[in-house]
C-alpha positions in Angstrom: 39.3 -60.2 118.3 41.6 -62.6 118.2 41.5 -65.0 116.1 44.0 -68.5 116.3 44.2 -71.8 114.0 46.0 -74.3 115.8 46.7 -78.5 115.5 46.0 -78.3 119.6 44.2 -76.7 121.1 46.6 -76.7 123.9 48.1 -73.4 121.7 45.2 -71.2 123.0 45.6 -72.2 126.5 49.0 -70.9 126.4 48.6 -67.6 125.0 45.1 -66.5 127.2 47.5 -67.6 130.3 49.7 -65.2 128.7 47.5 -62.4 127.4 45.8 -63.0 131.1 49.4 -63.0 133.2 50.5 -59.5 131.5 49.7 -56.4 132.7 47.5 -55.3 130.0 45.0 -58.9 130.5 43.9 -57.5 133.8 42.1 -54.3 131.2 40.3 -57.1 129.2 37.6 -58.6 128.8 36.4 -61.7 127.3 32.5 -61.3 126.0 32.3 -64.0 123.3 34.5 -67.7 122.9 34.1 -69.1 120.2 35.6 -72.6 119.9 34.9 -75.4 116.5 37.2 -77.5 114.5 37.5 -77.8 111.0 36.8 -80.5 108.8 35.1 -82.4 105.6 32.0 -80.6 104.8 28.2 -83.4 105.3 27.2 -80.0 103.0 26.8 -79.9 98.6 30.3 -78.0 99.0 32.9 -80.6 99.6 34.3 -78.9 102.3 36.6 -76.1 104.1 39.7 -74.9 103.7 42.7 -76.9 105.4 44.4 -73.9 106.3 43.5 -70.1 107.0 45.4 -67.6 104.5 46.9 -65.1 105.6 47.0 -62.8 102.7 43.9 -61.5 102.7 43.8 -58.1 104.9 40.4 -58.4 106.5 38.3 -60.8 108.1 34.9 -62.0 109.7 33.1 -63.9 111.9 30.0 -65.3 111.6 28.4 -67.8 114.7 25.2 -69.4 113.6 22.7 -72.3 114.2 22.2 -75.5 111.6 20.5 -75.2 108.9 21.1 -77.4 106.0 19.3 -75.4 103.7 20.2 -72.3 105.0 23.9 -73.8 104.7 23.3 -74.6 100.5 22.4 -70.9 100.7 25.9 -69.7 101.4 27.6 -71.8 98.8 25.4 -70.8 96.3 25.6 -67.3 97.2 29.0 -67.7 97.7 30.4 -69.3 94.4 29.6 -65.7 93.1 31.9 -63.9 95.1 35.1 -65.5 94.7 37.2 -63.0 96.2 35.6 -63.2 99.3 37.2 -66.7 100.9 34.6 -69.0 102.6 35.6 -71.1 105.4 33.0 -73.2 107.9 34.2 -74.9 111.2 32.1 -77.5 113.3 31.3 -75.4 117.3 31.5 -77.2 119.9 30.8 -76.1 123.4 28.2 -74.2 125.9 26.6 -72.2 123.6 24.1 -73.1 120.9 26.5 -72.6 117.8 27.0 -75.5 115.4 29.2 -73.7 113.0 31.5 -70.3 112.5 32.2 -69.6 109.6 35.3 -67.2 108.7 35.0 -65.5 105.9 38.4 -64.0 104.5 38.6 -60.8 101.8 39.9 -57.2 101.0 37.8 -56.0 100.0 35.6 -54.8 103.0 32.3 -54.0 100.0 32.4 -57.3 98.6 31.8 -58.7 102.3 28.8 -56.5 102.6 27.8 -57.2 99.1 27.6 -60.7 99.9 25.9 -60.5 103.3 23.1 -58.5 101.0 22.7 -60.6 98.6 22.5 -63.9 101.0 19.5 -61.8 103.4 17.8 -61.9 99.8 17.7 -65.7 100.0 14.7 -68.2 101.9 16.3 -69.5 104.2 17.8 -65.9 106.0 14.6 -66.3 108.2 16.2 -67.9 110.3 19.5 -66.1 110.8 19.6 -64.8 114.4 20.0 -61.6 115.2 21.4 -61.6 118.6 24.6 -62.9 116.9 27.1 -60.7 116.8 29.5 -60.8 113.6 33.0 -60.1 113.8 35.7 -58.4 112.3 38.7 -57.9 112.7 42.2 -57.0 110.3 44.4 -60.1 110.0 47.3 -59.0 111.7 50.2 -60.9 113.4 49.2 -61.7 117.3 52.6 -59.6 118.2 50.9 -56.5 116.0 47.6 -56.8 117.5 48.9 -57.3 121.0 50.8 -54.4 120.3 48.1 -52.3 119.9 46.2 -52.5 122.4 48.8 -51.4 124.5 
């Protein structure tokens, strides 16, 4: 999984072009692609972080549909896990995804505990089981590409 953070979509295009034109690119399939933007939130928590942090070891990406009650539950429960940084971004594109949440943490068991608590809230009935949660170890793009070759 490659996660990019940039003020310009052009950056994403340039990296995709370089990867696709490489020898390795011929052997890769892009099963999912989500594009979202961070902006001031309309929900109770007051907005997301202006930049992804560099110092967390793991990241999980969770695309989801809008349910205001569910989002507020995420923020309420998430406050019990200060060791898990939650970033909310607003998606756009052809899929029926309205948000892309990213969770940054140093210990994946903290994220597992958070998810288990989120499954107990009433709005969890709206969770779409067919949408996967993606997890990765954060590293510079050059290391990720080296690991794939």
